[in-house]
C-alpha positions in Angstrom: -25.1 -30.4 -0.4 -22.2 -32.3 0.0 -21.7 -34.8 2.8 -19.4 -33.4 5.4 -17.2 -36.6 4.9 -16.1 -35.4 1.5 -15.5 -31.7 2.5 -14.2 -32.0 6.2 -10.5 -32.3 4.7 -11.1 -29.3 2.5 -12.0 -27.3 5.3 -9.3 -28.3 7.6 -6.8 -27.7 4.9 -7.5 -24.4 5.7 -8.5 -24.5 9.6 -4.9 -26.4 10.1 -3.4 -22.5 8.6 -5.2 -20.6 11.2 -8.7 -20.3 9.4 -11.8 -20.3 11.7 -14.8 -21.9 9.7 -17.6 -20.0 10.3 -20.6 -22.7 10.1 -23.6 -20.7 10.8 -25.1 -17.4 9.7 -24.8 -16.3 13.3 -21.2 -17.1 13.5 -20.8 -14.8 10.2 -22.4 -12.0 11.2 -20.9 -12.1 14.9 -17.4 -12.1 12.7 -18.0 -9.2 10.3 -20.7 -7.0 11.7 -19.1 -3.7 13.3 -15.6 -5.5 13.3 -12.3 -3.7 13.8 -9.2 -4.8 11.9 -8.6 -6.5 9.1 -10.3 -10.3 7.9 -9.9 -12.4 5.0 -13.4 -14.6 4.3 -12.4 -17.4 1.8 -15.6 -19.2 0.3 -14.0 -22.6 -0.3 -15.6 -25.2 -2.6 -15.0 -28.6 -4.0 -14.0 -27.3 -7.4 -10.7 -28.2 -8.9 -9.5 -24.7 -8.7 -10.1 -24.4 -4.8 -8.0 -27.4 -4.5 -5.3 -26.4 -7.3 -5.4 -22.6 -6.7 -7.6 -20.7 -4.2 -6.7 -23.0 -1.0 -3.1 -23.3 -1.5 -2.9 -19.4 -2.6 -5.0 -18.5 0.7 -2.4 -20.8 2.8 0.8 -19.2 0.8 -0.6 -15.7 1.4 -0.5 -15.4 5.2 3.4 -15.9 4.9 3.6 -12.3 4.5 5.0 -9.2 6.7 1.7 -8.0 6.6 -1.4 -10.5 7.3 -5.2 -9.8 8.3 -5.8 -10.0 11.8 -8.7 -12.7 11.3 -8.8 -15.4 9.0 -12.2 -17.1 8.2 -13.8 -19.5 6.0 -16.8 -20.6 4.6 -17.7 -23.6 2.6 -20.1 -23.3 -0.5 -22.2 -26.6 -1.2 -22.3 -27.4 2.6 -22.2 -24.5 5.0 -25.3 -23.0 2.8 -26.5 -20.2 5.4 -23.2 -19.0 6.5 -22.0 -18.8 2.8 -25.2 -16.8 2.2 -24.6 -14.7 5.0 -21.1 -14.0 3.9 -22.0 -13.1 0.4 -24.3 -10.5 1.5 -21.2 -8.6 3.0 -19.4 -9.3 -0.4 -21.9 -7.0 -2.4 -22.1 -5.7 -5.2 -20.1 -8.9 -6.3 -22.0 -11.8 -7.5 -21.8 -15.2 -5.7 -18.5 -16.6 -6.7 -17.1 -20.3 -5.3 -14.6 -20.1 -4.6 -13.7 -16.5 -3.6 -11.7 -14.2 -1.2 -12.9 -11.2 0.3 -10.6 -8.6 2.7 -12.3 -6.2 4.7 -10.7 -3.4 7.1 -13.0 -2.2 9.6 -16.0 -4.0 8.3 -15.4 -2.7 4.9 -15.1 -4.7 1.8 -11.7 -3.4 0.4 -10.5 -6.2 -1.8 -12.6 -9.1 -3.7 -11.1 -12.0 -5.7 -13.7 -13.5 -7.8 -13.3 -17.2 -9.2 -12.4 -15.9 -12.4 -9.4 -14.5 -11.0 -8.4 -17.6 -9.7 -9.3 -20.1 -12.4 -6.2 -20.3 -14.4 -4.0 -18.9 -12.4 -1.5 -20.4 -10.0 -1.6 -20.6 -6.1 1.6 -18.2 -6.1 -0.5 -15.7 -8.5 -3.2 -15.7 -6.0 -1.3 -15.6 -2.9 0.5 -12.3 -4.3 -2.9 -10.8 -5.4 -3.7 -11.3 -1.8 -0.6 -10.1 -0.5 -0.7 -6.9 -2.4 -3.8 -6.5 -0.8 -2.5 -7.1 3.0 0.4 -4.5 2.1 -2.1 -2.0 1.5 -4.8 -2.6 4.2 -3.4 -4.3 6.6 
């Protein structure tokens, strides 16, 4: 597990832009179980593609006419129980860090895996999300 001193700025990068950090499995269940409306869950991580593409892409994506009602994040490698619980809602997709999941009325409707983040610009990640927002939000 990464020390909080290392990951805190990476968590804050999203929470400063309106994302709520779900730090426990219970918080994830409370947020996603029987939810109404739309929610984006970002699995944050320390890897380079999270810094270069995922976090910036997630932040850019919410500058759109349509956007999720709720924005959440869990941190892989630090908030292990929360991340494991979130991944239960991401099935059938395998664990992937970073990754992003869009839910509508408690149903997973769009998922971006690590391979769809690596090698793509933050703008391309944001566009992928915005197209999903336009369809589902």
